[in-house]
C-alpha positions in Angstrom: 99.1 86.7 113.6 102.0 87.6 111.3 99.6 88.8 108.6 97.8 91.0 111.1 101.0 92.5 112.3 102.2 93.2 108.8 98.8 94.8 108.0 99.2 97.1 111.0 102.7 98.1 109.8 101.4 98.9 106.4 98.5 100.8 107.9 100.8 102.9 110.0 103.2 103.6 107.2 100.8 104.4 104.4 97.6 105.4 106.2 95.9 105.2 102.9 92.8 103.5 101.4 94.9 100.4 101.0 95.8 100.4 104.7 92.1 100.8 105.6 91.2 97.9 103.2 93.9 95.8 104.9 92.6 96.6 108.4 89.0 95.7 107.3 90.3 92.5 105.8 92.0 91.6 109.1 88.8 92.3 111.0 86.7 90.2 108.5 89.2 87.4 108.8 89.0 87.5 112.6 85.2 87.5 112.6 85.2 84.6 110.0 87.5 82.7 112.3 
C-alpha cells in the first residue's frame, strides 16, 4: 500500500521513464499477489 502510494507520487512528480517503470512494477506486484 505504502509502496504503491509512493510510486504514484513519484510518477506524478517525475512523469518519466522511471515513473512508468515504477507503475509497471506496482501492477506486476499486484498481479503476482
